C-alpha positions as CSV (number, residue, x, y, z in Angstrom):
1,X,-43.5,-12.6,64.1
2,X,-39.8,-13.1,63.4
3,X,-40.7,-15.9,60.9
4,X,-42.9,-13.5,59.0
5,X,-40.1,-10.8,58.9
6,X,-37.7,-13.4,57.7
7,X,-40.1,-14.4,55.0
8,X,-40.5,-10.7,53.7
9,X,-36.6,-10.0,53.8
10,X,-36.1,-13.2,51.7
11,X,-38.8,-12.1,49.2
12,X,-37.1,-8.7,48.9
13,X,-33.8,-10.4,48.3
14,X,-35.3,-12.7,45.7
15,X,-36.9,-9.7,43.9
16,X,-33.8,-7.7,44.0
17,X,-31.7,-10.7,42.9
18,X,-34.1,-11.2,39.9
19,X,-33.8,-7.6,38.8
20,X,-30.1,-7.9,38.7
21,X,-30.2,-11.0,36.7
22,X,-32.7,-9.6,34.3
23,X,-30.4,-6.6,34.0
24,X,-27.5,-8.8,33.4
25,X,-29.4,-10.9,30.7
26,X,-30.4,-7.7,29.1
27,X,-26.8,-6.5,29.0
28,X,-25.4,-9.5,27.7
29,X,-27.9,-9.6,25.0
30,X,-27.3,-6.1,24.0
31,X,-23.6,-6.8,23.9
32,X,-24.1,-9.8,21.6
33,X,-26.3,-7.6,19.4
34,X,-23.7,-4.9,19.1
35,X,-21.1,-7.6,18.5
36,X,-22.9,-9.0,15.7
37,X,-23.7,-5.6,14.2
38,X,-20.0,-4.7,14.3
39,X,-19.1,-8.0,12.8
40,X,-21.5,-7.6,10.1
41,X,-20.1,-4.0,9.5
42,X,-16.6,-5.4,9.4
43,X,-17.5,-8.2,6.8
44,X,-18.5,-5.3,4.6
45,X,-15.5,-3.2,5.0
46,X,-12.2,-4.0,3.6
47,X,-8.7,-2.6,4.2
48,X,-6.3,-2.6,1.4
49,X,-2.4,-1.6,2.1
50,X,-0.7,-0.8,-1.1
51,X,2.4,0.8,-2.4
52,X,2.0,4.6,-3.0
53,X,2.7,4.2,-6.7
54,X,-0.7,2.4,-6.9
55,X,-2.7,5.5,-5.4
56,X,-4.3,6.6,-8.5
57,X,-5.1,3.4,-10.3
58,X,-6.3,1.7,-7.1
59,X,-8.6,4.6,-6.1
60,X,-10.5,4.3,-9.6
61,X,-10.6,0.4,-9.2
62,X,-12.0,0.8,-5.8
63,X,-14.6,3.5,-6.7
64,X,-15.9,1.1,-9.4
65,X,-16.0,-2.0,-7.2
66,X,-17.9,-0.1,-4.5
67,X,-20.4,1.1,-6.7
68,X,-20.9,-2.5,-8.0
69,X,-20.8,-4.3,-4.8
70,X,-21.6,-2.0,-2.1
71,X,-18.8,-3.1,-0.1
72,X,-16.6,-0.3,1.6
73,X,-13.0,-0.2,1.0
74,X,-10.3,1.7,2.8
75,X,-6.9,2.0,1.1
76,X,-3.8,2.7,3.0
77,X,-0.9,4.0,1.0
78,X,2.8,4.2,1.7
79,X,6.3,2.8,1.1
80,X,6.1,-1.0,0.8
81,X,8.7,-1.4,3.5
82,X,6.6,0.7,6.1
83,X,3.3,-1.1,5.2
84,X,5.0,-4.5,5.4
85,X,6.3,-3.8,8.9
86,X,2.9,-2.6,9.9
87,X,1.2,-5.6,8.7
88,X,3.7,-7.8,10.5
89,X,2.9,-5.8,13.8
90,X,-0.9,-6.8,13.4
91,X,-2.3,-3.8,11.5
92,X,-5.6,-4.9,10.1
93,X,-5.4,-5.5,6.4
94,X,-7.1,-7.8,4.1
95,X,-5.0,-7.5,0.9
96,X,-1.4,-6.1,0.5
97,X,0.0,-4.9,-2.7
98,X,3.9,-4.3,-2.6
99,X,6.0,-2.6,-5.2
100,X,8.5,-5.3,-5.2
101,X,8.9,-9.0,-4.1
102,X,11.4,-8.2,-1.4
103,X,9.0,-7.0,1.1
104,X,6.3,-9.6,0.2
105,X,8.9,-12.3,0.6
106,X,9.7,-10.7,3.9
107,X,6.1,-11.3,5.1
108,X,6.1,-14.9,3.7
109,X,9.3,-15.4,5.9
110,X,7.6,-14.0,8.9
111,X,4.5,-16.4,8.1
112,X,2.3,-13.5,7.7
113,X,1.6,-14.3,3.9
114,X,0.8,-17.7,2.6
115,X,2.6,-18.1,-0.9
116,X,-0.5,-19.8,-2.3
117,X,-2.4,-16.7,-1.6
118,X,-0.1,-14.4,-3.6
119,X,0.0,-13.3,-7.3
120,X,1.6,-10.6,-9.3
121,X,-0.9,-8.0,-10.1
122,X,1.1,-5.6,-12.4
123,X,4.4,-4.3,-13.8
124,X,6.0,-0.8,-14.2
125,X,8.9,0.9,-15.6
126,X,11.8,3.2,-14.2
127,X,12.2,6.8,-15.7
128,X,14.2,9.9,-15.2
129,X,12.1,13.0,-14.7
130,X,12.7,16.8,-14.4
131,X,10.8,19.7,-14.1
132,X,13.1,21.3,-16.9
133,X,12.0,20.3,-20.3
134,X,15.3,21.3,-21.8
135,X,17.6,19.0,-19.4
136,X,19.2,16.1,-20.9
137,X,21.3,13.1,-19.3
138,X,23.4,10.4,-20.8
139,X,22.6,7.7,-18.3
140,X,26.0,5.9,-18.4
141,X,28.1,9.2,-18.1
142,X,28.8,10.4,-14.7
143,X,30.1,13.6,-16.1
144,X,26.6,14.2,-17.6
145,X,24.8,13.4,-14.3
146,X,27.1,16.0,-12.6
147,X,26.3,18.6,-15.1
148,X,22.6,18.0,-14.8
149,X,22.6,18.1,-11.1
150,X,24.7,21.1,-10.8
151,X,25.5,20.5,-7.1
152,X,22.1,19.6,-6.2
153,X,20.8,16.2,-5.4
154,X,18.8,13.3,-7.2
155,X,15.5,12.4,-5.8
156,X,14.5,8.9,-5.5
157,X,13.6,6.4,-2.9
158,X,15.7,5.3,-0.1
159,X,17.5,1.9,0.0
160,X,14.5,0.4,1.8
161,X,12.0,1.7,-0.7
162,X,11.5,-0.4,-3.8
163,X,11.9,2.5,-6.3
164,X,15.3,3.3,-4.5
165,X,16.4,-0.3,-4.8
166,X,15.6,-0.5,-8.4
167,X,17.3,2.8,-9.0
168,X,20.4,1.5,-7.3
169,X,20.5,-1.6,-9.4
170,X,20.1,0.5,-12.5
171,X,23.1,2.8,-11.5
172,X,25.2,-0.1,-10.7
173,X,24.6,-1.6,-14.1
174,X,25.6,1.8,-15.6
175,X,28.7,1.9,-13.5
176,X,27.8,5.4,-12.1
177,X,26.6,4.3,-8.7
178,X,29.7,4.8,-6.7
179,X,30.0,8.5,-7.7
180,X,26.0,9.1,-7.5
181,X,25.5,7.4,-4.2
182,X,26.3,10.6,-2.1
183,X,24.1,12.8,-4.4
184,X,21.0,10.9,-3.5
185,X,18.1,12.6,-1.8
186,X,16.3,9.6,-0.4
187,X,12.8,9.7,0.5
188,X,10.2,7.3,2.0
189,X,8.1,6.8,-1.0
190,X,8.1,7.4,-4.8
191,X,5.4,10.0,-4.4
192,X,7.6,12.1,-2.1
193,X,10.5,11.7,-4.7
194,X,8.1,13.1,-7.4
195,X,7.1,15.9,-5.3
196,X,10.6,17.0,-4.6
197,X,11.1,17.3,-8.4
198,X,7.6,19.0,-9.1
199,X,8.5,21.6,-6.3
200,X,12.0,22.3,-7.8
201,X,13.6,21.0,-4.7
202,X,15.7,18.5,-6.9
203,X,16.5,18.9,-10.5
204,X,16.1,15.2,-11.4
205,X,14.2,12.3,-9.9
206,X,14.0,8.6,-10.6
207,X,10.3,7.4,-10.3
208,X,8.1,5.1,-11.9
209,X,6.6,5.8,-15.4
210,X,3.1,5.7,-14.0
211,X,3.9,8.5,-11.6
212,X,5.4,10.6,-14.2
213,X,2.3,10.3,-16.2
214,X,0.1,11.5,-13.3
215,X,2.1,14.8,-13.0
216,X,1.7,17.7,-15.2
217,X,4.9,19.4,-13.6
218,X,7.6,16.9,-14.8
219,X,8.9,15.7,-18.0
220,X,10.3,12.2,-18.7
221,X,14.1,12.9,-19.6
222,X,15.0,9.0,-20.2
223,X,13.5,5.6,-19.7
224,X,15.9,3.1,-18.0
225,X,16.3,0.0,-20.0
226,X,14.5,-2.8,-18.2
227,X,17.5,-5.1,-18.4
228,X,19.4,-2.7,-16.0
229,X,17.3,-3.8,-13.0
230,X,15.1,-6.5,-11.5
231,X,11.6,-6.6,-13.3
232,X,9.4,-4.0,-11.5
233,X,6.5,-6.3,-10.1
234,X,3.6,-5.7,-7.8
235,X,3.0,-8.7,-6.0
236,X,-0.3,-9.0,-4.2
237,X,-1.4,-11.0,-1.1
238,X,-4.7,-12.0,0.2
239,X,-4.4,-11.8,4.1
240,X,-7.8,-12.5,5.1
241,X,-10.3,-15.5,4.7
242,X,-13.2,-13.0,4.7
243,X,-15.5,-13.8,1.7
244,X,-15.6,-10.1,0.6
245,X,-11.8,-9.9,0.7
246,X,-11.5,-13.1,-1.4
247,X,-14.1,-11.7,-3.9
248,X,-12.0,-8.4,-4.2
249,X,-8.9,-10.3,-4.6
250,X,-10.1,-12.3,-7.6
251,X,-11.8,-9.2,-8.9
252,X,-8.3,-7.5,-9.0
253,X,-7.0,-10.3,-11.4
254,X,-10.0,-9.8,-13.9
255,X,-10.1,-8.2,-17.4
256,X,-12.0,-5.1,-16.0
257,X,-9.1,-4.3,-13.9
258,X,-6.6,-4.9,-16.6
259,X,-8.0,-2.1,-18.6
260,X,-7.9,0.3,-15.8
261,X,-4.2,-0.6,-15.2
262,X,-3.1,-0.2,-18.7
263,X,-4.9,3.2,-18.8
264,X,-2.8,4.3,-15.9
265,X,0.5,3.1,-17.6
266,X,0.8,-0.2,-15.8
267,X,1.0,-3.6,-17.6
268,X,0.1,-7.2,-16.6
269,X,3.0,-9.6,-16.1
């Protein structure tokens, strides 16, 4: 009798263990299926980190590309310094477009960007804008600047933001930086500087020509001669070996994108 009970208990344990094993196998299979599906989804979804001055042009390029390829692209816009630091800390990005070489070189130094996977996408120009169509400024005259500002401040990027760096270089070349320095209203991006002028919070702002073209609320007072500062270049880096990322990276260098860049006021280097 004891032997019969033992065999019955063993059989029950075997059946129970088999159920556990089958359930475990099922869960593993389900997990692998979900992982595969997520991986496939990730392969069709790109994340592009780009300087805020690329917002309008890149949105149009992305819309065109998505309709052709079916690939989903999520752009993340901001100041180049902020984006570069996010990427350095591991933010998921397939392509990075900076508004200057400094922050791209920073990522090269941190071994985040491979120099062979980097090209210059576009060029831009620095301009002085105002919401007042009658305002005028002589760029190399500090008295002219003071009169135009009237005790207010000049909106542009901070010293960590590319547009602010270019502006400082231009002011130093014009020999007005020492007196204009404390009259700057620094912002975290060129779009924020533009918004201050649009809203009347600042009478003048230094932004990119492309940003001025997008706005119906500001006028270009002066264009800064390009020899006053380093060339305004937008280096682009491929950060992923994903085939879809490589395809979009090469697409951005093609003739179709050149036409869109020129339409928005950019130029090819």
